[in-house]
Legacy VTK file of the C-alpha trace (Angstrom):
# vtk DataFile Version 3.0
C-alpha trace
ASCII
DATASET POLYDATA
POINTS 431 float
-3.779 -129.320 114.673
-5.596 -129.935 111.402
-8.758 -130.792 113.197
-8.393 -127.534 115.217
-8.256 -125.546 112.015
-11.132 -127.335 110.647
-13.274 -126.514 113.706
-12.167 -122.928 113.534
-13.168 -122.597 109.766
-16.480 -123.988 110.630
-16.920 -121.163 113.394
-16.014 -118.558 110.639
-18.400 -120.149 108.198
-21.167 -120.195 110.676
-20.900 -116.630 111.741
-21.272 -115.456 108.148
-24.289 -117.334 107.289
-27.306 -115.539 105.457
-30.878 -116.246 106.682
-34.164 -114.716 105.709
-34.059 -112.777 109.004
-30.421 -111.585 108.754
-30.932 -110.318 105.198
-34.119 -108.367 106.324
-32.504 -106.780 109.249
-29.347 -105.848 107.325
-29.981 -105.088 103.708
-26.396 -103.887 103.345
-26.911 -100.379 101.775
-23.660 -98.435 100.948
-22.543 -95.267 99.607
-21.016 -96.141 96.262
-18.806 -92.921 96.361
-16.771 -94.439 99.309
-15.721 -97.465 97.373
-11.721 -97.900 97.859
-9.659 -98.122 94.871
-9.392 -101.388 93.045
-5.857 -101.281 91.693
-2.474 -101.528 93.488
0.264 -99.457 92.267
3.740 -99.044 93.509
5.436 -95.547 93.476
6.578 -94.199 90.171
10.199 -94.819 90.725
9.996 -98.595 90.635
11.185 -100.023 87.334
8.297 -101.153 85.040
8.276 -103.539 82.139
5.513 -103.326 79.707
3.975 -106.680 78.700
4.399 -107.347 74.977
1.208 -108.621 73.185
3.374 -110.518 70.704
5.606 -112.253 73.186
3.873 -115.608 74.363
5.532 -115.493 77.948
4.372 -112.040 78.281
0.791 -112.908 77.252
0.945 -115.973 79.727
1.359 -113.587 82.447
-0.889 -110.840 81.246
-3.761 -113.125 80.707
-3.714 -114.169 84.398
-5.169 -110.633 85.330
-6.052 -108.848 82.328
-8.466 -105.983 81.789
-11.017 -107.145 79.191
-13.759 -104.349 79.038
-14.393 -100.897 80.348
-17.928 -100.271 81.339
-19.674 -96.888 81.965
-22.451 -96.302 84.468
-23.468 -92.743 84.852
-20.474 -90.716 85.598
-18.464 -93.658 86.623
-16.295 -96.239 84.675
-15.642 -99.847 85.635
-12.928 -102.146 84.366
-14.086 -105.963 83.812
-11.425 -108.584 83.937
-10.643 -112.091 83.058
-11.522 -113.037 86.683
-15.003 -112.489 88.046
-15.293 -110.905 91.440
-18.152 -110.738 94.061
-19.739 -107.315 93.364
-16.833 -106.438 90.785
-14.720 -105.263 93.725
-11.611 -107.246 92.774
-9.642 -107.631 95.966
-7.171 -110.064 94.563
-3.572 -109.002 93.338
-0.873 -111.031 91.764
2.655 -111.129 92.241
5.194 -113.326 90.387
8.719 -114.394 90.922
10.554 -114.913 87.585
13.986 -116.635 87.587
15.909 -117.942 84.549
13.484 -116.649 81.917
14.930 -115.004 78.884
14.246 -111.203 78.747
13.561 -110.799 82.416
15.609 -109.587 85.395
15.454 -112.362 87.934
13.286 -110.821 90.554
9.827 -110.521 92.321
7.261 -108.602 90.373
3.984 -107.136 91.034
1.390 -107.421 88.025
0.124 -104.007 87.542
-3.257 -104.691 85.828
-4.276 -101.147 85.132
-1.238 -100.517 83.047
-0.701 -103.917 81.741
3.079 -104.055 83.007
5.252 -106.026 85.593
6.740 -103.816 88.271
9.942 -104.927 89.606
9.796 -104.778 93.491
12.734 -107.028 94.507
15.815 -108.156 92.590
16.973 -111.643 93.394
20.685 -112.559 93.849
21.001 -115.945 95.558
17.775 -115.676 97.265
13.968 -115.827 96.475
10.555 -116.739 97.745
11.210 -120.550 96.730
11.790 -121.588 100.448
8.609 -119.886 101.619
6.602 -122.054 99.225
8.635 -125.313 98.613
11.138 -127.333 100.709
14.520 -127.071 99.439
13.563 -126.689 95.741
14.383 -123.970 93.328
12.053 -122.858 90.596
13.394 -122.015 87.148
10.383 -120.269 85.844
7.633 -118.633 87.773
6.005 -118.510 91.183
2.719 -116.797 91.315
1.335 -115.548 94.513
-2.333 -114.582 94.916
-3.093 -111.958 97.529
-6.214 -110.350 98.719
-6.459 -106.749 99.684
-9.609 -107.412 101.705
-11.027 -103.990 102.465
-11.974 -103.689 98.801
-14.520 -106.518 99.589
-15.254 -105.868 103.303
-16.024 -102.210 102.437
-19.454 -103.626 101.042
-19.888 -107.162 102.280
-18.467 -106.739 105.903
-17.721 -110.043 107.744
-19.024 -112.223 104.811
-16.174 -110.722 102.570
-13.959 -113.458 104.241
-15.778 -115.936 102.045
-15.630 -113.778 98.846
-11.718 -113.098 99.339
-11.160 -116.884 99.431
-13.535 -117.486 96.405
-12.158 -114.737 94.370
-8.567 -116.038 95.086
-9.998 -119.349 93.747
-11.297 -117.588 90.537
-7.837 -116.167 90.103
-6.354 -119.666 90.257
-8.645 -120.466 87.458
-7.475 -117.664 85.328
-3.916 -118.754 85.809
-4.799 -122.336 84.718
-6.633 -121.039 81.766
-3.718 -118.939 80.694
-1.286 -121.802 81.266
-3.427 -124.002 78.976
-3.501 -121.452 76.269
0.277 -120.819 76.353
1.151 -124.472 77.186
2.867 -123.667 80.545
2.974 -126.302 83.265
1.503 -125.330 86.627
0.752 -126.682 90.043
-1.200 -124.896 92.799
-0.026 -124.844 96.429
-2.292 -123.824 99.439
-0.142 -124.887 102.356
3.136 -123.015 102.797
4.685 -120.147 104.755
2.043 -117.481 104.112
2.644 -115.548 107.398
6.429 -115.304 106.573
5.503 -114.092 103.022
3.008 -111.425 104.262
5.765 -110.116 106.548
8.630 -110.136 104.047
6.459 -108.459 101.317
5.543 -105.715 103.726
1.871 -106.350 103.485
1.039 -105.585 107.102
-2.573 -106.289 107.871
-4.048 -104.763 104.777
-3.348 -107.692 102.336
-2.766 -111.468 102.919
-1.369 -114.202 100.481
-3.961 -116.997 99.909
-2.347 -119.329 97.196
0.794 -119.973 95.140
1.234 -121.529 91.707
4.512 -122.909 90.407
5.270 -123.084 86.818
8.708 -124.058 85.325
11.397 -126.519 86.127
12.178 -127.792 89.614
15.503 -128.449 91.041
16.467 -129.867 94.207
18.373 -126.971 95.686
17.890 -124.946 98.969
17.472 -121.224 98.162
18.010 -118.458 100.756
15.122 -116.495 101.862
14.785 -112.816 100.834
17.609 -110.579 102.159
15.435 -107.784 103.403
11.897 -106.891 103.925
10.033 -104.895 101.345
8.485 -101.513 102.333
4.622 -101.405 102.799
2.608 -100.002 99.812
-1.092 -99.614 100.380
-3.324 -101.617 98.019
-6.269 -99.099 98.480
-6.425 -95.396 98.779
-7.833 -95.751 102.316
-8.365 -98.560 104.772
-10.623 -99.645 107.492
-9.562 -102.709 109.458
-11.921 -105.609 109.856
-10.779 -107.826 112.772
-13.123 -110.631 111.998
-11.703 -111.037 108.382
-8.084 -110.672 109.618
-8.658 -113.221 112.282
-10.605 -115.495 109.782
-7.563 -115.546 107.664
-4.950 -116.130 110.265
-6.867 -118.812 111.973
-7.241 -120.820 108.665
-3.706 -120.771 107.768
-1.915 -124.101 108.435
1.411 -123.635 110.267
4.463 -123.470 108.075
4.428 -126.704 106.241
6.842 -126.987 103.358
6.921 -129.943 100.863
8.580 -130.939 97.762
6.284 -131.203 94.803
6.379 -133.054 91.362
4.079 -133.444 88.398
3.950 -129.791 87.476
1.813 -130.288 84.402
0.322 -128.403 81.501
-3.506 -128.497 81.945
-4.846 -131.247 79.718
-8.025 -129.702 78.332
-9.192 -130.357 74.755
-10.531 -127.141 73.348
-10.414 -125.335 70.141
-7.404 -122.818 70.893
-8.830 -119.733 69.321
-12.560 -120.319 70.629
-11.255 -120.838 74.140
-9.010 -117.800 73.912
-11.914 -115.488 72.868
-13.940 -117.234 75.695
-11.437 -116.247 78.236
-11.407 -112.602 76.908
-15.182 -112.419 76.528
-16.132 -114.001 79.848
-18.912 -112.130 81.674
-21.384 -112.569 84.563
-24.832 -112.917 83.218
-27.497 -110.499 84.415
-30.518 -112.312 83.298
-31.666 -115.678 81.790
-34.436 -116.057 79.179
-35.721 -119.348 80.471
-34.219 -121.290 77.433
-33.180 -124.789 77.771
-29.694 -126.280 77.353
-29.101 -129.966 76.191
-28.258 -133.056 78.243
-25.160 -133.367 76.193
-23.968 -129.879 77.097
-24.604 -130.433 80.748
-22.554 -133.571 80.589
-19.824 -131.713 78.955
-19.800 -129.168 81.695
-19.808 -131.844 84.484
-16.907 -133.578 82.827
-14.791 -130.493 82.642
-15.570 -129.747 86.391
-14.580 -133.337 87.098
-11.016 -132.847 85.544
-8.720 -132.991 88.491
-7.086 -129.771 89.896
-3.421 -129.922 89.768
-2.544 -129.582 93.484
-1.595 -131.971 96.305
-4.055 -130.461 98.819
-6.844 -132.667 99.533
-10.566 -131.432 99.602
-13.596 -133.287 98.450
-16.153 -131.147 96.601
-19.461 -132.268 96.003
-21.704 -130.566 93.340
-25.418 -130.464 93.562
-27.554 -129.092 90.643
-31.173 -128.088 90.615
-32.156 -129.025 86.961
-34.718 -126.565 85.689
-34.398 -126.553 81.989
-32.162 -129.264 80.691
-33.549 -131.029 77.443
-33.559 -134.744 77.968
-33.188 -134.639 81.875
-35.991 -134.971 84.534
-36.377 -131.683 86.550
-35.219 -132.140 90.101
-32.107 -131.904 92.345
-29.178 -134.083 91.368
-25.664 -134.883 92.971
-23.496 -135.134 90.175
-25.633 -137.092 87.606
-27.650 -138.938 90.264
-31.120 -137.775 90.697
-32.087 -137.110 94.330
-35.633 -135.763 94.318
-37.993 -134.756 91.585
-40.114 -131.760 90.890
-39.917 -128.159 89.288
-37.722 -126.449 91.992
-37.214 -123.396 89.900
-39.108 -121.073 92.245
-37.319 -122.758 95.203
-33.916 -122.145 93.823
-34.759 -118.423 93.288
-35.971 -118.144 96.932
-32.876 -119.889 98.259
-30.607 -117.505 96.421
-32.289 -114.448 98.222
-34.923 -114.218 95.622
-32.423 -113.807 92.777
-34.190 -114.208 89.278
-30.804 -115.688 87.945
-31.349 -118.722 90.045
-35.149 -119.092 89.226
-34.796 -118.677 85.453
-31.527 -120.668 85.030
-31.275 -123.839 83.185
-29.223 -125.263 86.046
-28.536 -123.822 89.531
-25.438 -125.290 91.159
-24.421 -125.487 94.790
-20.973 -126.531 95.899
-20.634 -128.330 99.155
-17.691 -129.556 101.209
-16.886 -131.324 104.522
-13.704 -129.385 104.358
-10.193 -130.252 105.851
-9.179 -126.592 105.728
-11.727 -123.759 105.160
-9.450 -121.417 103.367
-8.333 -124.032 100.982
-11.780 -125.527 100.222
-13.237 -122.083 99.445
-10.506 -121.414 97.017
-11.131 -124.935 95.443
-14.853 -123.886 94.766
-13.911 -120.718 93.397
-11.551 -122.473 91.120
-14.210 -124.930 90.011
-16.472 -121.967 89.748
-14.253 -120.329 87.331
-14.019 -123.589 85.140
-17.904 -123.498 85.186
-17.682 -119.783 83.820
-15.318 -120.856 81.010
-16.941 -124.039 79.763
-20.426 -122.568 79.965
-19.499 -119.523 77.911
-17.468 -121.685 75.688
-20.597 -123.546 74.816
-22.516 -120.126 74.400
-24.401 -120.466 77.848
-24.453 -117.605 80.191
-23.177 -118.043 83.873
-22.910 -116.244 87.103
-21.750 -116.780 90.493
-24.089 -116.556 93.520
-22.350 -116.010 96.690
-25.491 -114.889 98.499
-28.067 -117.597 99.578
-29.830 -118.885 102.814
-27.169 -121.151 104.041
-29.003 -123.450 106.376
-32.199 -123.523 104.291
-30.223 -124.506 101.210
-28.259 -127.195 103.038
-31.576 -128.572 104.403
-33.211 -128.546 100.804
-30.295 -130.328 99.370
-30.412 -132.823 102.235
-26.733 -132.790 102.973
-24.887 -132.681 106.186
-22.190 -130.763 104.592
-21.997 -126.835 104.383
-22.736 -124.921 101.265
-19.729 -122.972 100.080
-20.841 -121.420 96.743
-23.763 -121.051 94.316
-23.802 -120.610 90.690
-26.359 -120.348 87.768
-26.085 -121.214 84.063
-28.569 -120.677 81.325
-29.495 -119.074 78.109
LINES 1 432
431 0 1 2 3 4 5 6 7 8 9 10 11 12 13 14 15 16 17 18 19 20 21 22 23 24 25 26 27 28 29 30 31 32 33 34 35 36 37 38 39 40 41 42 43 44 45 46 47 48 49 50 51 52 53 54 55 56 57 58 59 60 61 62 63 64 65 66 67 68 69 70 71 72 73 74 75 76 77 78 79 80 81 82 83 84 85 86 87 88 89 90 91 92 93 94 95 96 97 98 99 100 101 102 103 104 105 106 107 108 109 110 111 112 113 114 115 116 117 118 119 120 121 122 123 124 125 126 127 128 129 130 131 132 133 134 135 136 137 138 139 140 141 142 143 144 145 146 147 148 149 150 151 152 153 154 155 156 157 158 159 160 161 162 163 164 165 166 167 168 169 170 171 172 173 174 175 176 177 178 179 180 181 182 183 184 185 186 187 188 189 190 191 192 193 194 195 196 197 198 199 200 201 202 203 204 205 206 207 208 209 210 211 212 213 214 215 216 217 218 219 220 221 222 223 224 225 226 227 228 229 230 231 232 233 234 235 236 237 238 239 240 241 242 243 244 245 246 247 248 249 250 251 252 253 254 255 256 257 258 259 260 261 262 263 264 265 266 267 268 269 270 271 272 273 274 275 276 277 278 279 280 281 282 283 284 285 286 287 288 289 290 291 292 293 294 295 296 297 298 299 300 301 302 303 304 305 306 307 308 309 310 311 312 313 314 315 316 317 318 319 320 321 322 323 324 325 326 327 328 329 330 331 332 333 334 335 336 337 338 339 340 341 342 343 344 345 346 347 348 349 350 351 352 353 354 355 356 357 358 359 360 361 362 363 364 365 366 367 368 369 370 371 372 373 374 375 376 377 378 379 380 381 382 383 384 385 386 387 388 389 390 391 392 393 394 395 396 397 398 399 400 401 402 403 404 405 406 407 408 409 410 411 412 413 414 415 416 417 418 419 420 421 422 423 424 425 426 427 428 429 430
């Protein structure tokens, strides 16, 4: 079954590749006035609980999805968040089950980002979502669910938005990890569970789908009843156009119900200055250009070490990181796998070309590519998004700019890197 899912994932990846010809034939012009709404909001009669900035537990939850800046462009305003998103379209939503936490009603909540509050959408009695995610374990604490309201992305990126939904979900896992570190909460990410059952019971219909879960708290070996009733459907966008390719791509890469017991729910063991890292999380931005300045070899080594820190999950994917070194003081220019030099030359122009002639990739200190001979496509894409979020944070922490690059010539990039494994994501860092 897993081999079949792997093959299906490859089909969807192949079908969404960019080439020089495909980009020329479909430049993807859109009418910005038709963009769907980027905030989900439950009806006014649902009970809401404002998140108190002086309460550490509230801050832990808030910082997983917080708005950090309001940007104006002409007559329009845009909200930037702790999590980056392809095209700033923000398809991801966060739900969280809270049980046994002082000050909260035991229930399932939607994190209402725009108004900085939790909306109670289901009150627990003797039931919960525990048994959709875990095998006969009860969580005293939090179960976060990451979902994608995919039309926010497919409106612009069409079929390739399947990739961006998974990548954005991975970035959102990175925000949860960062918040857990800052507020010393233990976490563990889970990718294989009863997603289809949750989609149904949460009333998401075909417009939104669950991609990942994160457990935080104390585990007890105890079976928990499933939710007593299905929740009503609430649209995540003000209008919706179905994309059968994206819906099938999601469904086909969901592992059939596979529940396991977990252990080792841990606080992320990073070693940052707390206040500086907190400000980094709040001030994280996607770079728009680089000034062709160098970074140091020591900074590059720090970045690789942070990326190499294990992701706390039982899912198994092997991500390889390739780097085109353009401007790193003390390092020879060329292509590296990890810290191993593969070939030498000034490839900055080539990096720009491969990333569809984006100056960011050409002018960067380093342009990264994440590759993986994946076991499960949906999981692997979230892994590289998670690693990508770490790259944002460690780079910004070191006062180095960073930007994700989801658009590149797939086959040409893979051939240039001399790898048989598909390229899942690109990123660039620099000053």
